[in-house]
C-alpha positions in Angstrom: -0.6 14.4 -16.3 2.7 13.0 -17.5 5.1 10.8 -15.5 2.3 9.3 -13.4 2.3 5.5 -13.6 -0.5 3.1 -12.7 0.8 0.9 -9.9 -2.3 -0.9 -8.6 -5.8 -1.7 -9.8 -8.6 -3.3 -7.8 -11.9 -2.9 -6.0 -13.4 -2.4 -2.5 -14.7 -5.7 -1.0 -17.6 -5.2 1.4 -15.8 -7.0 4.3 -13.1 -4.3 4.2 -15.5 -1.5 5.0 -16.0 -0.1 8.5 -18.8 1.2 10.7 -18.8 4.5 8.8 -19.7 2.3 5.8 -16.7 3.1 3.7 -13.3 1.6 2.9 -11.3 1.2 6.1 -8.2 3.4 6.2 -5.8 0.5 6.9 -6.7 -1.1 3.6 -5.7 2.0 1.7 -2.3 1.4 3.2 -2.5 -2.3 2.2 -3.0 -1.3 -1.4 -0.4 1.4 -1.1 2.2 -1.1 0.0 1.6 -3.0 -3.3 1.6 0.2 -5.4 4.7 1.5 -3.7 6.6 -1.8 -4.2 5.7 -1.8 -7.9 6.8 1.7 -8.3 10.0 1.2 -6.3 10.9 -1.7 -8.7 10.3 0.6 -11.6 12.7 3.2 -10.1 15.3 0.6 -9.3 14.8 1.0 -5.6 13.0 -2.3 -4.8 15.6 -3.5 -2.3 15.5 -0.2 -0.4 11.7 -0.1 -0.2 11.6 -3.6 1.2 14.5 -3.1 3.7 12.2 -2.7 6.7 14.4 0.1 8.0 13.1 3.0 6.0 12.3 6.1 7.9 9.4 7.9 6.2 6.5 10.2 6.5 3.1 10.0 4.7 0.7 12.9 4.5 -2.7 11.6 3.4 -5.8 13.5 2.4 -9.2 11.8 1.8 -11.2 13.9 -0.7 -14.1 11.4 -1.0 -15.3 8.1 0.3 -14.8 4.8 -1.5 -17.8 2.5 -0.7 -18.2 -1.2 -1.0 -18.0 -2.4 -4.6 -16.1 0.7 -5.9 -13.4 0.1 -8.5 -10.3 2.1 -8.2 -6.7 2.3 -9.3 -3.5 3.9 -7.9 -1.1 6.2 -9.8 2.3 7.0 -8.5 5.1 9.4 -9.4 8.4 10.7 -8.2 8.1 14.3 -7.1 11.6 15.3 -5.9 15.0 14.0 -4.8 16.1 16.8 -2.5 16.4 15.9 1.2 15.6 12.3 0.4 13.0 11.1 -2.0 9.5 12.5 -2.4 6.8 10.3 -3.9 3.2 10.9 -4.7 0.3 8.4 -4.9 -3.2 9.1 -5.9 -6.2 6.7 -5.5 -8.5 7.2 -8.5 -12.1 6.1 -8.9 -11.9 4.0 -12.0 -15.5 4.7 -13.0 -15.1 8.4 -13.4 -11.4 9.3 -13.1 -11.9 11.3 -9.9 -9.0 11.4 -7.4 -10.4 10.3 -4.1 -7.3 10.1 -1.9 -3.8 11.7 -2.1 -0.6 10.3 -0.5 2.4 12.6 -0.3 5.3 10.4 0.9 8.8 11.4 2.0 11.7 8.9 2.4 14.6 9.8 4.7 17.6 8.5 2.8 20.3 10.1 5.0 21.5 6.6 6.0 21.6 5.3 2.4 21.6 8.2 -0.1 20.8 7.7 -3.8 23.7 7.1 -6.1 24.3 9.7 -8.8 23.0 7.3 -11.3 19.8 6.6 -9.4 19.3 10.3 -8.7 19.8 11.2 -12.4 17.3 8.5 -13.6 14.7 9.7 -11.1 15.2 13.4 -12.0 14.4 12.6 -15.6 10.9 11.5 -14.7 9.8 13.9 -12.0 6.1 14.9 -12.0 4.2 17.8 -10.6 2.1 17.4 -7.5 -1.4 18.6 -8.1 -2.9 17.4 -4.9 -3.7 19.4 -1.8 -0.9 21.2 0.1 0.2 19.6 3.3 -0.9 21.5 6.4 1.6 21.4 9.2 -0.1 20.3 12.4 1.4 21.0 15.8 2.9 18.1 17.7 2.2 17.3 21.4 4.7 19.0 23.7 4.4 16.1 26.2 2.9 12.7 26.1 1.6 12.9 29.7 -2.1 12.6 29.5 -2.1 10.1 26.7 -4.2 7.0 27.5 -3.5 3.4 26.5 -5.6 2.4 23.4 -4.0 -0.7 22.0 -1.7 -3.4 23.2 -0.6 -6.7 21.6 2.1 -8.5 19.7 3.2 -8.7 16.0 1.6 -11.7 14.4 2.7 -13.6 11.3 -0.2 -12.2 9.3 1.1 -8.7 10.1 4.4 -9.0 8.4 5.6 -7.3 5.2 8.1 -8.5 2.7 10.9 -7.6 5.1 9.3 -9.6 7.9 8.5 -6.5 9.9 5.2 -5.0 11.1 3.6 -3.8 7.8 2.2 -0.3 7.2 -1.3 -1.6 6.8 -1.1 -3.7 10.1 0.3 -0.6 12.0 -2.5 1.6 10.6 -5.1 -1.1 11.5 -3.9 -1.0 15.1 -4.1 2.8 15.0 -7.6 2.6 13.6 -8.7 0.3 16.4 -7.1 2.8 18.8 -9.5 5.4 17.6 -12.3 3.2 18.6 -10.9 2.9 22.1 -10.5 6.7 22.3 -14.0 7.1 21.1 -15.3 4.8 23.8 -13.3 6.7 26.4 -15.2 9.9 25.6 -18.6 8.3 25.2 -18.6 7.7 21.4 -19.0 4.0 22.0 -20.8 1.3 20.0 -24.2 2.0 21.6 -24.0 5.7 20.8 -22.9 5.1 17.2 -25.7 2.6 16.6 -28.5 4.5 18.3 -27.5 8.0 16.9 -26.3 6.7 13.5 -22.9 8.3 14.0 -19.4 7.3 13.0 -15.9 8.9 13.0 -14.9 9.8 9.4 -11.2 10.5 8.8 -10.3 13.2 6.3 -6.5 13.6 7.0 -3.7 11.4 8.3 -0.1 12.1 9.0 1.9 8.9 9.5 5.5 8.9 10.6 7.5 5.6 10.6 10.7 5.8 12.7 11.4 2.2 13.5 10.4 -1.4 12.9 9.0 -4.3 14.9 9.8 -7.9 14.1 7.6 -11.0 14.6 6.2 -11.5 18.1 7.5 -8.1 19.3 5.1 -6.5 21.9 3.6 -3.0 21.1 1.7 -0.4 23.0 -0.3 2.5 21.5 -1.2 5.5 23.6 -3.5 8.3 22.3 -4.2 11.9 23.1 -6.3 14.6 21.5 -4.5 17.5 19.7 -7.6 19.4 18.6 -11.3 19.5 19.6 -13.7 21.4 17.4 -17.5 21.6 17.2 -17.7 18.5 15.0 -14.0 17.7 14.5 -11.3 15.9 16.4 -7.6 15.3 15.9 -6.2 12.2 17.6 -2.5 11.6 18.0 -1.6 8.0 18.3 1.9 6.9 19.4 3.1 3.3 19.0 6.1 2.1 21.0 8.1 -1.0 21.5 6.6 -2.2 24.8 9.9 -3.7 25.8 11.8 -0.4 26.0 9.4 2.4 25.2 11.1 3.3 21.9 8.7 5.0 19.5 8.3 3.2 16.2 5.3 5.0 14.6 3.1 8.0 15.2 -0.2 8.9 13.5 -2.1 12.2 13.5 -5.7 11.3 12.6 -8.1 14.2 11.8 -11.8 13.5 11.3 -15.3 14.5 12.1 -18.4 13.1 13.9 -20.3 11.9 10.9 -24.1 11.6 10.5 -24.3 8.3 8.7 -27.7 9.2 7.1 -27.0 12.8 6.0 -23.3 12.0 5.3 -22.5 15.3 6.9 -20.5 16.3 10.0 -22.6 16.6 13.2 -21.9 18.6 16.3 -20.5 16.7 19.3 -23.0 16.2 22.1 -22.1 18.2 25.2 -21.3 15.2 27.3 -18.9 13.7 24.7 -17.3 17.1 24.2 -16.7 17.5 28.0 -15.1 14.1 28.3 -13.0 14.7 25.2 -11.8 18.1 26.5 -10.2 16.3 29.5 -7.9 14.4 27.1 -6.7 17.4 25.1 -2.9 17.6 25.3 -0.8 20.7 24.9 0.6 21.1 21.4 3.1 23.5 19.8 
């Protein structure tokens, strides 16, 4: 499809795979940050993309796993300039050309709108989105009932080009939070090892609303927005621990995965009962 540009090319190292035996979600965002910066430079928006103050939303759909050793590349495109800037990124299996992951990204540019020249140049290269439609998920009505799942400080290795908490480092903390939530409902390391189970994410919605600098303390609290027979949607909320201001939120939708059959498995009754106690009202 025209107007899609290759913005990254690489492979999956085995040490970046998780207990579900595929590419850890945080490292998708690590590669996305490189692809996004390359594409922003091409659009003449490099300074904006690296400002550290960009409010944005990313809707992510995982169509297929990338396993250790897989080669892949990223293609990016501008999709629209109304109500900010909409970008698309697709992770492609380099061996067969199959799109395995879709990123639909929206930048809020109300504080720094595109100039007429920037807008015109981007409009000339708009592409069509042929990925999955974003499904609007209900947000929690209250955060009462969320449990603490991560706490720490921003380290030098977490910083992006703007010296703020990077996308990949934020998502890595959210990914670790899912492990804490799993342990709280009984899906702990012993259960996963003995039953050959893992939590496989198929959809993410990431909203970045603030930035944390080096050594800032953070707190993540998590609730459950949906509980199905084999599925679970976690809602993670990261705040600045000094004042409670929200800086990021992640909706993480996935399934209890049978690691041998590579298929969803029904939640055991005891895990389901414990998870039901953490379901928060949404609307």
